[in-house]
N, C-alpha and C positions, 0 to 999 in steps of 0.2 A: 177638472179634472186629470192627473198624472198617469202614465202606461210607464208600461216594465218589460220589455221586450226577449225573452227566455232564450235560450238557443240552442234546449232542448232537443226542437223537431230536427237539429243537423245530430246530434250524436245519441241520438237512443232510441231512431227511428216511433215518436211519441204515436198515440189514436191522439189525444187530450192532454191539458196539460190545469189541475183545477186548485184549488185554494184547501190547505190544511192545515190544523195545528200541530205543535210539535209530535203527537201519537200518532200523522198521519191519516187522523179521522176527516172527514170532507167540511169545510166550513159551509153555515149557510149564512153571509154576514151580507147583507144587501151593501156594506161598504168598497166589496170586492169583488170585481165581476171577472173571467177570463174568457175570452172570445179570440181564434184563432192563433193561438197560443201566449197572446197578448192580455195581460194584467191590466186590468182599467183600475183605478183608485176615485172613490170620491171625496173631494174634498170639502165635503160642507160639515164637518166635524173635526177638533184636533187629533191628534193619534197618532202614535207613539208606541207601535206594537212591532216586533217581529211575528211575522205569516209566513209560511213556508209553500210550497209550489211544486205536486207531486207531479211529475209526466209519466203518464200511465204508458205499455207498452198492450204488443200483443200476447204476452206472455205477463199475467198481471202477476205473478210472485215477483217482476222486476218491474221498482221503478228509481227516479233517480229527486231527490229532495234538495231543492236551491230555497236558501233562507235568505229569508227580504227584508230588512229594516225600514219599517216605511214610518215617514214620519211626516205631517200634514201638517204647518204652522196655520193659526190662526186665533189662538184663544190668549197668547202671550204678554204681558204687561211692560214695556219699556220706564228701566229703572236711571235717572239719571245716579249713578252711585258715586259721583263728585264734585257734587254743587264753589264748591270754590275753586274748582279751573279756575284760570286765569281768566278766559272768554266771558263768563258769567257776573266778571269782576265789572265789568264797563271797562269802556272804549275810549282815550282821550280823541280827543279832533287835533289831526294834525293842522298846524299852520301853512306848512312850505307849500312854494308854487306847484312841486310836482309830487305825483304819483306814490306816496307810500301803502305798497302790503305789506299788512302783519300777519305775520302766520300763527295762529290758535290749534296745540294737536288734542283733538279730542277724541286721541287712545287710549283707550279703555275708562271709556267716561261715562259710555251708555250699556246697560246690559238685560239681556229677555229670559223671561222666566214663564212660569205656566203652571195650573197642579197637573197637569197633562206631561206636559214638556221639560226637560231637564235644563239648563240652562244655558242657555246662549244656542240650541238645538234653532234655535232662528233668530238668525241674529241679526241686526240693525241693519238694511243692508240699501238703503235711502234713507238721505236726511237734506232739510229744507232750515234756512231760516226767516223766520214768517212774522208779522206783525203782532199777532193777536195767539191764542191760545184756539182758534177754530184754523187758524194757518187761512185765513180768507187773503191775503195779499203776501203772496212767497216774493221777496225779497233780495236781486236777482246782480250781478257784479257792476251794473250803472246804480244802482242806490247802495254799491260801496259790499257787495259779498260775494263771498265766493265758495262754494262748496267743491271740498278735493278730497274722491279716496285717496288714502296713503296708498303709496305705488308698491310696499312689499307685501303690503293684505286689505281689496278691496273693501276687505268690511268695515275698516275704520277710515275717519273717516278728521282733516284739518279743515277749517275757516280760515276762510286770508279777506279778510278787510283792509279797504283802502280808507285811512285815515284823515285823506282830505276831505272824506266824503261824509262819515257817518258820524254820530253820537249817539251812542248808547244811555239811557239816562242810567242815575250810577242807582 
């Protein structure tokens, strides 16, 4: 569940806040519920739509509308947009006696999309290097891999590889 807290009780002396459509008609949608001025959104299915919160007052002709864009991720597919990236080409083992970490940028390598959500509305937020498709074994620094979020964009990643430790098959 996700929540959205409106400030309407403070600025309009509200009696209640209800979920409405663009015309102001109350929605009877089980995905959204309001209690004590807190909107609760079910995360059981992907959603990408605008809803409106109507703050009702003692005077029925006076109300305020808050437009809320609701995004619930879940049905997106991750796509490798750059299968020729150097990271996927194989890593040559370094025979030096000291650790040598080589950095491979994965910036803009992956994208997400679905029939419900626009492209990259729910971006990749974490990444692991694994030994198989099921990701049953995650490779870490001891195995020669470090996944690093880019400092300028936490939704973009680099992979550092200790070329003294690993050798990926070509």
